[in-house]
C-alpha positions as CSV (number, residue, x, y, z in Angstrom):
1,X,-29.6,112.4,-131.4
2,X,-38.3,106.7,-136.5
3,X,-40.3,103.6,-136.3
4,X,-38.9,100.8,-138.3
5,X,-41.2,97.9,-138.8
6,X,-39.5,95.2,-140.8
7,X,-38.8,91.6,-140.3
8,X,-35.1,90.9,-140.8
9,X,-33.4,87.6,-140.5
10,X,-30.4,87.4,-138.2
11,X,-27.5,85.1,-137.9
12,X,-26.9,84.1,-134.3
13,X,-23.6,83.0,-132.7
14,X,-22.7,82.6,-129.1
15,X,-19.6,83.9,-127.4
16,X,-18.1,82.8,-124.1
17,X,-18.4,84.9,-121.0
18,X,-16.3,88.1,-121.3
19,X,-13.4,88.6,-119.0
20,X,-15.1,91.0,-116.7
21,X,-17.6,88.4,-115.7
22,X,-20.6,89.8,-117.5
23,X,-23.3,87.5,-118.8
24,X,-22.7,85.6,-122.0
25,X,-23.1,87.8,-125.0
26,X,-25.3,86.5,-127.8
27,X,-24.2,88.1,-131.0
28,X,-26.9,88.8,-133.6
29,X,-25.4,89.8,-137.0
30,X,-28.2,91.5,-139.0
31,X,-28.5,90.4,-142.6
32,X,-29.9,93.7,-143.6
33,X,-27.3,96.1,-145.1
34,X,-26.5,99.1,-142.8
35,X,-27.6,101.6,-145.5
36,X,-28.8,104.1,-142.9
37,X,-25.2,104.6,-141.7
38,X,-24.2,106.2,-145.0
39,X,-25.1,109.8,-145.7
40,X,-27.5,110.2,-148.7
41,X,-26.4,113.7,-149.6
42,X,-22.9,115.3,-149.9
43,X,-22.1,119.0,-149.8
44,X,-18.8,120.9,-150.1
45,X,-16.3,118.0,-150.2
46,X,-13.8,119.8,-152.5
47,X,-13.4,123.1,-150.8
48,X,-10.1,124.6,-149.9
49,X,-11.1,124.8,-146.3
50,X,-11.8,121.1,-146.2
51,X,-8.4,120.2,-147.8
52,X,-6.6,122.4,-145.3
53,X,-8.5,121.0,-142.4
54,X,-7.7,117.4,-143.4
55,X,-4.0,118.3,-143.7
56,X,-3.9,120.0,-140.2
57,X,-5.8,117.1,-138.5
58,X,-3.7,114.4,-140.1
59,X,-0.3,116.2,-139.5
60,X,-0.9,117.8,-136.1
61,X,-3.6,115.8,-134.2
62,X,-3.6,112.2,-135.3
63,X,-0.8,110.1,-133.7
64,X,0.1,106.4,-133.5
65,X,-2.1,105.8,-130.5
66,X,-5.1,108.1,-131.3
67,X,-6.0,111.7,-131.7
68,X,-4.9,114.5,-129.4
69,X,-7.7,116.1,-127.4
70,X,-6.1,119.5,-127.9
71,X,-3.2,120.6,-130.1
72,X,-1.7,122.5,-127.1
73,X,-0.6,120.1,-124.4
74,X,-1.0,120.7,-120.6
75,X,1.4,120.1,-117.8
76,X,-1.4,119.3,-115.3
77,X,-4.0,116.7,-116.0
78,X,-7.6,116.9,-114.7
79,X,-9.5,114.1,-113.1
80,X,-12.8,115.3,-114.6
81,X,-11.9,115.8,-118.2
82,X,-9.3,115.0,-120.8
83,X,-6.9,117.8,-121.7
84,X,-3.9,118.5,-123.9
85,X,-2.4,115.4,-125.5
86,X,-4.6,112.9,-123.7
87,X,-6.8,110.9,-126.1
88,X,-10.5,110.0,-126.3
89,X,-12.3,107.2,-127.9
90,X,-14.7,109.9,-129.0
91,X,-12.0,111.4,-131.2
92,X,-11.0,108.0,-132.6
93,X,-14.5,107.2,-133.5
94,X,-15.0,110.5,-135.3
95,X,-11.7,110.0,-137.2
96,X,-12.8,106.6,-138.3
97,X,-16.1,108.0,-139.6
98,X,-14.1,110.5,-141.6
99,X,-11.8,107.8,-143.0
100,X,-14.7,105.7,-144.0
101,X,-16.6,108.5,-145.7
102,X,-13.3,109.6,-147.5
103,X,-12.9,106.0,-148.8
104,X,-9.5,105.8,-147.2
105,X,-9.9,102.0,-146.7
106,X,-6.3,101.1,-145.7
107,X,-6.0,104.0,-143.4
108,X,-9.4,103.0,-141.8
109,X,-8.2,99.4,-141.2
110,X,-4.9,100.5,-139.7
111,X,-6.5,103.2,-137.5
112,X,-9.2,100.8,-136.2
113,X,-6.3,98.5,-135.2
114,X,-4.8,101.5,-133.3
115,X,-8.1,102.2,-131.7
116,X,-8.4,98.6,-130.5
117,X,-4.8,98.6,-129.0
118,X,-5.2,101.9,-127.3
119,X,-8.8,101.8,-125.9
120,X,-10.3,98.3,-126.1
121,X,-10.6,96.1,-123.0
122,X,-13.3,93.7,-121.7
123,X,-15.6,94.1,-124.6
124,X,-15.8,97.9,-124.7
125,X,-13.6,101.0,-125.4
126,X,-12.1,103.0,-122.6
127,X,-13.3,106.6,-123.0
128,X,-9.9,108.1,-122.2
129,X,-6.1,107.3,-122.5
130,X,-3.1,109.3,-121.4
131,X,0.0,108.5,-123.5
132,X,2.2,110.3,-121.0
133,X,1.4,108.0,-118.1
134,X,0.1,105.0,-120.1
135,X,-3.1,105.2,-118.1
136,X,-6.2,103.8,-119.7
137,X,-9.4,104.7,-117.8
138,X,-11.6,101.8,-116.7
139,X,-15.0,102.9,-118.0
140,X,-16.4,103.6,-121.4
141,X,-18.6,106.4,-122.7
142,X,-21.5,104.6,-124.4
143,X,-21.9,107.1,-127.3
144,X,-18.3,106.6,-128.2
145,X,-18.7,102.9,-128.5
146,X,-21.8,103.4,-130.6
147,X,-19.9,105.8,-132.9
148,X,-17.1,103.3,-133.5
149,X,-19.8,100.7,-134.3
150,X,-21.4,103.2,-136.7
151,X,-18.0,103.7,-138.4
152,X,-17.5,100.0,-138.8
153,X,-20.9,99.6,-140.4
154,X,-20.3,102.7,-142.6
155,X,-17.0,101.2,-143.9
156,X,-18.7,98.0,-145.0
157,X,-21.7,99.8,-146.6
158,X,-19.5,102.2,-148.5
159,X,-17.1,99.6,-149.6
160,X,-19.6,96.9,-150.3
161,X,-18.0,94.4,-148.0
162,X,-18.9,92.4,-144.9
163,X,-15.5,92.9,-143.3
164,X,-16.6,94.4,-140.0
165,X,-20.3,93.4,-139.7
166,X,-19.5,90.6,-137.2
167,X,-17.0,92.8,-135.3
168,X,-19.6,95.5,-135.0
169,X,-22.3,93.1,-133.9
170,X,-20.0,91.6,-131.3
171,X,-19.2,95.0,-129.8
172,X,-22.9,95.8,-129.7
173,X,-23.6,92.5,-128.0
174,X,-21.1,93.3,-125.3
175,X,-22.7,96.7,-124.7
176,X,-26.0,94.9,-124.2
177,X,-24.4,93.1,-121.2
178,X,-23.1,96.4,-119.8
179,X,-24.0,100.0,-120.6
180,X,-27.1,98.9,-122.6
181,X,-28.3,96.3,-120.1
182,X,-32.0,95.6,-120.4
183,X,-32.1,98.0,-123.3
184,X,-31.5,101.0,-121.0
185,X,-29.0,103.4,-122.5
186,X,-26.6,104.5,-119.8
187,X,-23.5,106.6,-119.8
188,X,-20.9,104.1,-118.9
189,X,-20.1,100.6,-117.5
190,X,-17.2,99.6,-115.3
191,X,-16.2,96.0,-116.1
192,X,-13.9,95.7,-113.0
193,X,-16.7,96.7,-110.7
194,X,-19.3,95.0,-112.8
195,X,-21.6,98.0,-112.5
196,X,-22.4,101.2,-114.1
197,X,-24.8,104.1,-113.8
198,X,-28.6,104.3,-114.1
199,X,-28.4,107.7,-115.8
200,X,-28.3,108.1,-119.6
201,X,-27.4,111.3,-121.4
202,X,-30.0,111.8,-124.1
203,X,-27.0,112.6,-126.4
204,X,-25.9,109.1,-126.0
205,X,-28.9,107.5,-127.6
206,X,-27.6,107.0,-131.2
207,X,-31.1,106.0,-132.3
208,X,-30.0,104.9,-135.8
209,X,-27.6,102.3,-134.5
210,X,-29.9,101.3,-131.7
211,X,-32.7,100.8,-134.3
212,X,-30.4,98.8,-136.6
213,X,-29.8,96.2,-133.9
214,X,-33.3,96.2,-132.5
215,X,-34.8,93.9,-135.1
216,X,-33.6,90.7,-133.5
217,X,-36.9,89.8,-131.7
218,X,-40.0,91.3,-130.1
219,X,-38.1,92.1,-126.9
220,X,-35.4,94.2,-128.6
221,X,-38.0,96.0,-130.7
222,X,-39.9,96.9,-127.6
223,X,-36.6,98.1,-126.0
224,X,-36.0,100.4,-129.0
225,X,-39.5,101.8,-128.8
226,X,-38.9,102.6,-125.2
227,X,-35.5,104.2,-126.0
228,X,-37.2,106.4,-128.5
229,X,-40.0,107.4,-126.1
230,X,-37.4,108.3,-123.5
231,X,-35.6,110.7,-125.8
232,X,-38.8,112.2,-127.2
233,X,-40.2,112.5,-123.6
234,X,-37.3,114.9,-122.7
235,X,-38.7,117.6,-125.0
236,X,-38.6,120.9,-123.1
237,X,-41.5,122.6,-124.9
238,X,-42.1,124.8,-127.9
239,X,-40.8,127.9,-126.2
240,X,-37.4,126.3,-126.0
241,X,-37.5,123.2,-128.3
242,X,-34.5,121.3,-127.1
243,X,-34.3,118.3,-124.8
244,X,-33.3,117.6,-121.2
245,X,-29.7,116.6,-120.7
246,X,-30.4,113.1,-119.3
247,X,-32.8,110.6,-118.0
248,X,-32.6,108.4,-114.8
249,X,-33.9,104.9,-115.5
250,X,-34.4,104.2,-111.8
251,X,-36.5,107.3,-110.9
252,X,-38.0,107.8,-114.4
253,X,-37.1,111.5,-114.2
254,X,-35.3,113.8,-116.5
255,X,-32.4,116.0,-115.3
256,X,-32.8,119.7,-114.8
257,X,-29.2,120.8,-115.2
258,X,-28.1,123.3,-117.8
259,X,-27.6,122.0,-121.3
260,X,-24.2,121.7,-122.9
261,X,-25.1,122.8,-126.4
262,X,-22.8,120.4,-128.3
263,X,-24.4,117.5,-126.5
264,X,-27.8,119.0,-127.1
265,X,-27.0,119.2,-130.8
266,X,-26.0,115.5,-130.8
267,X,-29.4,114.6,-129.4
268,X,-31.1,116.6,-132.3
269,X,-28.8,114.9,-134.8
270,X,-29.9,111.4,-133.6
271,X,-33.5,112.4,-133.8
272,X,-33.1,113.8,-137.3
273,X,-31.4,110.6,-138.5
274,X,-34.5,108.6,-137.7
275,X,-37.0,111.2,-138.9
276,X,-38.1,112.5,-135.5
277,X,-36.8,116.1,-135.4
278,X,-39.7,118.5,-134.6
279,X,-40.5,121.4,-136.9
280,X,-40.3,123.8,-133.9
281,X,-36.7,122.6,-133.2
282,X,-35.7,123.0,-136.8
283,X,-37.0,126.5,-136.9
284,X,-35.1,127.3,-133.7
285,X,-31.9,125.9,-135.3
286,X,-32.4,128.0,-138.4
287,X,-32.8,131.1,-136.3
288,X,-29.6,130.4,-134.3
289,X,-27.5,129.7,-137.4
290,X,-28.8,132.7,-139.3
291,X,-28.2,135.0,-136.3
292,X,-24.9,133.3,-135.3
293,X,-26.0,133.2,-131.6
294,X,-25.9,129.5,-130.8
295,X,-24.6,129.7,-127.2
296,X,-22.3,127.3,-125.4
297,X,-24.9,126.5,-122.7
298,X,-28.5,127.1,-121.8
299,X,-30.8,126.6,-118.9
300,X,-33.7,124.3,-119.4
301,X,-35.9,127.4,-119.6
302,X,-33.9,128.6,-122.6
303,X,-31.8,131.3,-120.9
304,X,-28.3,131.7,-122.1
305,X,-25.8,130.5,-119.4
306,X,-22.6,130.8,-121.4
307,X,-22.8,133.0,-124.5
308,X,-19.6,131.8,-126.0
309,X,-19.5,130.0,-129.4
310,X,-18.4,126.6,-130.5
311,X,-17.4,125.6,-134.0
312,X,-18.3,122.0,-133.0
313,X,-21.9,122.9,-132.2
314,X,-22.3,124.6,-135.6
315,X,-20.7,121.6,-137.3
316,X,-23.3,119.3,-135.8
317,X,-25.9,121.7,-136.9
318,X,-24.6,121.4,-140.4
319,X,-24.8,117.6,-140.1
320,X,-28.4,118.0,-139.0
321,X,-29.3,120.1,-142.0
322,X,-27.5,117.7,-144.3
323,X,-29.8,114.9,-142.9
324,X,-32.7,117.2,-143.6
325,X,-31.5,117.9,-147.2
326,X,-31.4,121.6,-146.4
327,X,-28.4,122.8,-148.4
328,X,-29.0,126.5,-147.6
329,X,-28.8,126.2,-143.9
330,X,-26.1,123.5,-144.1
331,X,-23.9,126.0,-145.9
332,X,-24.9,128.8,-143.4
333,X,-23.8,126.5,-140.5
334,X,-20.5,125.7,-142.2
335,X,-19.8,129.4,-142.7
336,X,-19.9,129.7,-138.9
337,X,-17.5,126.8,-138.6
338,X,-15.0,128.1,-141.2
339,X,-15.0,131.5,-139.4
340,X,-12.9,129.7,-136.7
341,X,-10.4,128.2,-139.2
342,X,-6.9,129.5,-138.8
343,X,-5.9,131.0,-142.2
344,X,-2.4,132.4,-141.5
345,X,0.1,130.0,-143.2
346,X,2.8,130.8,-140.6
347,X,0.7,129.5,-137.7
348,X,1.2,125.9,-136.5
349,X,-2.6,125.7,-136.5
350,X,-2.9,126.7,-140.2
351,X,-6.0,124.9,-141.6
352,X,-7.2,123.8,-138.2
353,X,-10.3,125.0,-136.3
354,X,-8.9,126.8,-133.3
355,X,-7.4,129.9,-131.7
356,X,-4.0,131.0,-133.2
357,X,-3.2,133.1,-130.2
358,X,-3.7,130.5,-127.5
359,X,-2.9,127.6,-129.9
360,X,-6.0,125.7,-128.6
361,X,-7.4,123.4,-131.3
362,X,-9.8,120.9,-129.8
363,X,-10.3,117.5,-131.5
364,X,-14.1,117.6,-131.3
365,X,-14.4,120.9,-133.2
366,X,-12.0,119.8,-135.9
367,X,-13.4,116.3,-136.3
368,X,-17.0,117.4,-136.2
369,X,-16.2,119.8,-139.0
370,X,-14.5,117.0,-141.0
371,X,-17.5,114.7,-140.6
372,X,-19.8,117.5,-141.7
373,X,-18.0,118.2,-144.9
374,X,-17.6,114.6,-145.8
375,X,-21.3,113.7,-145.3
């Protein structure tokens, strides 16, 4: 997807106005080590399934410009969503997290350079790129920027360096002048139009990263407290202990649309990472994992809208249980993930999480599984 009362000194530097015309970004580089970005427990790193998944992802999905959204390409592109061999900054951020956690230092540095060249412009990362047309979309997706920042901090913490601390702080400072303006977490910002949206998906509140950068002064600490209240305020109730999809900062109201379960699991992960996951929610997750009935989509009343299954959702569940130091249910969730791993050596998807018949293997499912097994 939690209170942190600590006085931490910060080094301040001032950058010039960014190219898009946003206000001057003041970069605060925390002196405190980003220890929270590094998992404190590790399960299942040496499994055969993990080794095969790494080989598939590296050989079939990762390319010179990023990571394919799907192993199977598409002739027609969609305006609403990336398909086929289009690339997402989401995928690049997740691959960077894996590289950091696998201690692949050189590969991390090289791939971060790739990520900058492909996605970076005007202080933020475009959410989407099409290598076929060379089109880079003009807006970001705030969670993807925060995930890349998390990966940079994890690299430094795991390697014991300060190589990326200022880079990460600079990226965060730019977000503060755009998609995190006034401390309000919103879905995207358009530097060309100098505007964004007033709606924030609760899945986009990476509370651990937000908290890390909130210690600058009383204003930023109040902003984080408000961010936390907004996420917790989206709780749908003990009968269906998940959270609303989004929040409108202008109206002060939560959305009533159906929940995409993968995004709902991201919200729960962020809450767990700052010690704010409810016991009722944890019990609900345990039931879903044990029964193997975590649906693709729910109404806000808890009714199943799409009963399909997603390995990615179970992988994020596994990440949640890892945060909770719950090895039993971590392993149960990962068994659901590995059930979708292609095991026929003759298949081009061998080792990947996907469908050998359709040859669909989506980057999110594969990368979420990789992050889960390396945490």
